[in-house]
KOLDREN-85994 format. One record per residue: x, y, z of N, C-alpha, C in turn; residue number from 0; residue in three letters. Coordinates in Angstrom, 2 decimals. Layout:
BEGIN
rec nx = X&ny = Y&nz = Z&cax = X&cay = Y&caz = Z&cx = X&cy = Y&cz = Z&nr = NUM&rest = ALA .
...
This chain:
BEGIN
rec nx = 21.20&ny = -6.37&nz = -6.14&cax = 19.77&cay = -6.63&caz = -6.04&cx = 19.57&cy = -8.07&cz = -5.57&nr = 0&rest = MET .
rec nx = 18.83&ny = -8.25&nz = -4.47&cax = 18.57&cay = -9.58&caz = -3.92&cx = 17.45&cy = -10.26&cz = -4.71&nr = 1&rest = ALA .
rec nx = 17.45&ny = -11.59&nz = -4.69&cax = 16.47&cay = -12.33&caz = -5.50&cx = 15.15&cy = -12.64&cz = -4.79&nr = 2&rest = ASP .
rec nx = 15.02&ny = -12.34&nz = -3.52&cax = 13.73&cay = -12.51&caz = -2.84&cx = 13.46&cy = -13.86&cz = -2.22&nr = 3&rest = GLY .
rec nx = 14.46&ny = -14.75&nz = -2.20&cax = 14.24&cay = -16.07&caz = -1.60&cx = 14.64&cy = -16.11&cz = -0.12&nr = 4&rest = THR .
rec nx = 15.37&ny = -15.09&nz = 0.35&cax = 15.79&cay = -15.03&caz = 1.76&cx = 14.99&cy = -13.97&cz = 2.50&nr = 5&rest = ARG .
rec nx = 14.35&ny = -14.37&nz = 3.60&cax = 13.53&cay = -13.46&caz = 4.39&cx = 14.36&cy = -12.30&cz = 4.96&nr = 6&rest = ARG .
rec nx = 15.63&ny = -12.57&nz = 5.29&cax = 16.50&cay = -11.55&caz = 5.88&cx = 16.77&cy = -10.38&cz = 4.93&nr = 7&rest = ALA .
rec nx = 16.60&ny = -10.58&nz = 3.62&cax = 16.85&cay = -9.53&caz = 2.64&cx = 15.68&cy = -8.57&cz = 2.49&nr = 8&rest = ASP .
rec nx = 14.53&ny = -8.90&nz = 3.10&cax = 13.30&cay = -8.13&caz = 2.90&cx = 12.89&cy = -7.47&cz = 4.21&nr = 9&rest = ILE .
rec nx = 12.62&ny = -6.18&nz = 4.17&cax = 12.13&cay = -5.46&caz = 5.34&cx = 10.88&cy = -4.68&cz = 4.94&nr = 10&rest = VAL .
rec nx = 10.00&ny = -4.46&nz = 5.91&cax = 8.81&cay = -3.66&caz = 5.65&cx = 9.24&cy = -2.26&cz = 5.22&nr = 11&rest = CYS .
rec nx = 8.63&ny = -1.76&nz = 4.17&cax = 8.98&cay = -0.46&caz = 3.64&cx = 9.91&cy = -0.51&cz = 2.45&nr = 12&rest = GLY .
rec nx = 10.47&ny = -1.68&nz = 2.15&cax = 11.36&cay = -1.76&caz = 1.00&cx = 10.56&cy = -1.96&cz = -0.29&nr = 13&rest = SER .
rec nx = 11.11&ny = -1.48&nz = -1.39&cax = 10.47&cay = -1.61&caz = -2.70&cx = 10.87&cy = -2.94&cz = -3.32&nr = 14&rest = THR .
rec nx = 9.88&ny = -3.70&nz = -3.79&cax = 10.13&cay = -5.03&caz = -4.34&cx = 9.32&cy = -5.24&cz = -5.62&nr = 15&rest = VAL .
rec nx = 9.73&ny = -6.24&nz = -6.39&cax = 8.94&cay = -6.72&caz = -7.53&cx = 8.41&cy = -8.08&cz = -7.14&nr = 16&rest = SER .
rec nx = 7.09&ny = -8.27&nz = -7.26&cax = 6.47&cay = -9.53&caz = -6.88&cx = 5.71&cy = -10.12&cz = -8.06&nr = 17&rest = VAL .
rec nx = 5.48&ny = -11.45&nz = -7.99&cax = 4.58&cay = -12.12&caz = -8.92&cx = 3.31&cy = -12.43&cz = -8.15&nr = 18&rest = VAL .
rec nx = 2.19&ny = -11.89&nz = -8.62&cax = 0.90&cay = -12.16&caz = -8.00&cx = 0.44&cy = -13.56&cz = -8.38&nr = 19&rest = LEU .
rec nx = -0.46&ny = -14.14&nz = -7.60&cax = -0.97&cay = -15.49&caz = -7.85&cx = -1.54&cy = -15.60&cz = -9.27&nr = 20&rest = LYS .
rec nx = -2.31&ny = -14.60&nz = -9.67&cax = -2.95&cay = -14.64&caz = -11.00&cx = -1.94&cy = -14.50&cz = -12.14&nr = 21&rest = LYS .
rec nx = -0.73&ny = -14.01&nz = -11.84&cax = 0.30&cay = -13.81&caz = -12.86&cx = 1.39&cy = -14.87&cz = -12.85&nr = 22&rest = ASP .
rec nx = 1.20&ny = -15.95&nz = -12.08&cax = 2.26&cay = -16.96&caz = -11.97&cx = 2.59&cy = -17.62&cz = -13.30&nr = 23&rest = GLN .
rec nx = 1.60&ny = -17.87&nz = -14.13&cax = 1.86&cay = -18.52&caz = -15.42&cx = 2.65&cy = -17.61&cz = -16.36&nr = 24&rest = ARG .
rec nx = 2.29&ny = -16.32&nz = -16.39&cax = 2.96&cay = -15.39&caz = -17.30&cx = 4.27&cy = -14.86&cz = -16.71&nr = 25&rest = SER .
rec nx = 4.39&ny = -14.83&nz = -15.38&cax = 5.58&cay = -14.31&caz = -14.73&cx = 5.61&cy = -12.80&cz = -14.67&nr = 26&rest = GLY .
rec nx = 4.47&ny = -12.16&nz = -14.93&cax = 4.38&cay = -10.69&caz = -14.92&cx = 4.70&cy = -10.14&cz = -13.53&nr = 27&rest = ARG .
rec nx = 5.57&ny = -9.14&nz = -13.48&cax = 5.99&cay = -8.57&caz = -12.20&cx = 5.19&cy = -7.32&cz = -11.87&nr = 28&rest = LEU .
rec nx = 4.91&ny = -7.15&nz = -10.58&cax = 4.23&cay = -5.97&caz = -10.06&cx = 5.14&cy = -5.35&cz = -9.02&nr = 29&rest = THR .
rec nx = 5.35&ny = -4.04&nz = -9.12&cax = 6.24&cay = -3.37&caz = -8.17&cx = 5.42&cy = -2.71&cz = -7.07&nr = 30&rest = GLU .
rec nx = 5.95&ny = -2.75&nz = -5.85&cax = 5.27&cay = -2.12&caz = -4.74&cx = 6.15&cy = -2.06&cz = -3.50&nr = 31&rest = GLY .
rec nx = 5.57&ny = -1.55&nz = -2.41&cax = 6.28&cay = -1.40&caz = -1.15&cx = 5.75&cy = -2.43&cz = -0.16&nr = 32&rest = VAL .
rec nx = 6.66&ny = -3.15&nz = 0.50&cax = 6.27&cay = -4.21&caz = 1.44&cx = 5.55&cy = -3.62&cz = 2.64&nr = 33&rest = VAL .
rec nx = 4.36&ny = -4.14&nz = 2.91&cax = 3.61&cay = -3.75&caz = 4.09&cx = 3.76&cy = -4.76&cz = 5.20&nr = 34&rest = GLY .
rec nx = 3.76&ny = -6.06&nz = 4.83&cax = 3.88&cay = -7.13&caz = 5.81&cx = 4.52&cy = -8.35&cz = 5.15&nr = 35&rest = LYS .
rec nx = 5.40&ny = -9.03&nz = 5.88&cax = 6.01&cay = -10.27&caz = 5.40&cx = 5.14&cy = -11.43&cz = 5.89&nr = 36&rest = ILE .
rec nx = 4.67&ny = -12.27&nz = 4.97&cax = 3.76&cay = -13.35&caz = 5.33&cx = 4.43&cy = -14.71&cz = 5.53&nr = 37&rest = LEU .
rec nx = 5.55&ny = -14.95&nz = 4.84&cax = 6.27&cay = -16.22&caz = 4.97&cx = 7.07&cy = -16.23&cz = 6.28&nr = 38&rest = THR .
rec nx = 6.93&ny = -17.29&nz = 7.05&cax = 7.64&cay = -17.39&caz = 8.33&cx = 9.02&cy = -18.02&cz = 8.21&nr = 39&rest = ARG .
rec nx = 9.21&ny = -18.93&nz = 7.25&cax = 10.49&cay = -19.62&caz = 7.14&cx = 11.56&cy = -18.65&cz = 6.64&nr = 40&rest = SER .
rec nx = 12.84&ny = -18.89&nz = 7.01&cax = 13.92&cay = -17.97&caz = 6.63&cx = 14.23&cy = -17.98&cz = 5.12&nr = 41&rest = PRO .
rec nx = 13.90&ny = -19.09&nz = 4.43&cax = 14.16&cay = -19.22&caz = 2.99&cx = 12.97&cy = -19.90&cz = 2.34&nr = 42&rest = VAL .
rec nx = 12.60&ny = -19.45&nz = 1.14&cax = 11.56&cay = -20.12&caz = 0.36&cx = 12.01&cy = -20.13&cz = -1.10&nr = 43&rest = HIS .
rec nx = 12.04&ny = -21.30&nz = -1.75&cax = 12.59&cay = -21.39&caz = -3.11&cx = 11.82&cy = -20.59&cz = -4.17&nr = 44&rest = PRO .
rec nx = 10.52&ny = -20.34&nz = -3.96&cax = 9.72&cay = -19.60&caz = -4.94&cx = 9.63&cy = -18.11&cz = -4.62&nr = 45&rest = HIS .
rec nx = 10.25&ny = -17.70&nz = -3.52&cax = 10.20&cay = -16.29&caz = -3.12&cx = 9.38&cy = -16.12&cz = -1.85&nr = 46&rest = GLY .
rec nx = 9.76&ny = -15.16&nz = -1.04&cax = 9.07&cay = -14.87&caz = 0.21&cx = 7.74&cy = -14.20&cz = -0.12&nr = 47&rest = ILE .
rec nx = 6.66&ny = -14.67&nz = 0.51&cax = 5.34&cay = -14.09&caz = 0.26&cx = 5.15&cy = -12.85&cz = 1.12&nr = 48&rest = LYS .
rec nx = 4.70&ny = -11.76&nz = 0.49&cax = 4.49&cay = -10.50&caz = 1.19&cx = 3.15&cy = -9.89&cz = 0.80&nr = 49&rest = VAL .
rec nx = 2.65&ny = -9.03&nz = 1.68&cax = 1.49&cay = -8.19&caz = 1.36&cx = 2.03&cy = -6.79&cz = 1.13&nr = 50&rest = ARG .
rec nx = 1.74&ny = -6.22&nz = -0.03&cax = 2.19&cay = -4.87&caz = -0.34&cx = 1.30&cy = -3.86&cz = 0.37&nr = 51&rest = LEU .
rec nx = 1.76&ny = -2.62&nz = 0.44&cax = 0.98&cay = -1.57&caz = 1.12&cx = -0.36&cy = -1.33&cz = 0.45&nr = 52&rest = GLU .
rec nx = -0.49&ny = -1.66&nz = -0.85&cax = -1.76&cay = -1.48&caz = -1.54&cx = -2.70&cy = -2.68&cz = -1.38&nr = 53&rest = ASN .
rec nx = -2.27&ny = -3.70&nz = -0.58&cax = -3.11&cay = -4.85&caz = -0.28&cx = -2.89&cy = -6.08&cz = -1.14&nr = 54&rest = GLY .
rec nx = -2.12&ny = -5.96&nz = -2.22&cax = -1.86&cay = -7.11&caz = -3.08&cx = -0.88&cy = -8.05&cz = -2.41&nr = 55&rest = LEU .
rec nx = -1.05&ny = -9.37&nz = -2.66&cax = -0.19&cay = -10.39&caz = -2.08&cx = 0.54&cy = -11.12&cz = -3.21&nr = 56&rest = VAL .
rec nx = 1.85&ny = -11.30&nz = -3.04&cax = 2.62&cay = -12.01&caz = -4.04&cx = 3.96&cy = -12.47&cz = -3.50&nr = 57&rest = GLY .
rec nx = 4.69&ny = -13.21&nz = -4.33&cax = 6.00&cay = -13.71&caz = -3.95&cx = 7.08&cy = -12.81&cz = -4.54&nr = 58&rest = ARG .
rec nx = 8.04&ny = -12.43&nz = -3.69&cax = 9.11&cay = -11.50&caz = -4.09&cx = 10.05&cy = -12.17&cz = -5.09&nr = 59&rest = VAL .
rec nx = 10.31&ny = -11.48&nz = -6.19&cax = 11.28&cay = -11.94&caz = -7.18&cx = 12.54&cy = -11.08&cz = -7.16&nr = 60&rest = LYS .
rec nx = 12.40&ny = -9.78&nz = -6.85&cax = 13.55&cay = -8.88&caz = -6.80&cx = 13.33&cy = -7.87&cz = -5.69&nr = 61&rest = HIS .
rec nx = 14.40&ny = -7.58&nz = -4.94&cax = 14.36&cay = -6.52&caz = -3.92&cx = 15.18&cy = -5.36&cz = -4.46&nr = 62&rest = VAL .
rec nx = 14.57&ny = -4.18&nz = -4.56&cax = 15.29&cay = -2.99&caz = -5.05&cx = 16.16&cy = -2.45&cz = -3.93&nr = 63&rest = LYS .
rec nx = 17.33&ny = -1.98&nz = -4.26&cax = 18.26&cay = -1.44&caz = -3.26&cx = 17.96&cy = 0.01&cz = -2.96&nr = 64&rest = GLU .
């Protein structure tokens, strides 16, 4: 399972666990399917930002295999 800090590990259509902006303090994870990758840099220390297919935006913490 990848940790979500490398853009190369994430593809549209993959199932991921993300932390939404409103859940950053608690660290609560939300699971969904990647619709679009929003972060342009190849690596981000807090996780790659994605938009899920349901419209929610968050930073990837885990990529499901």
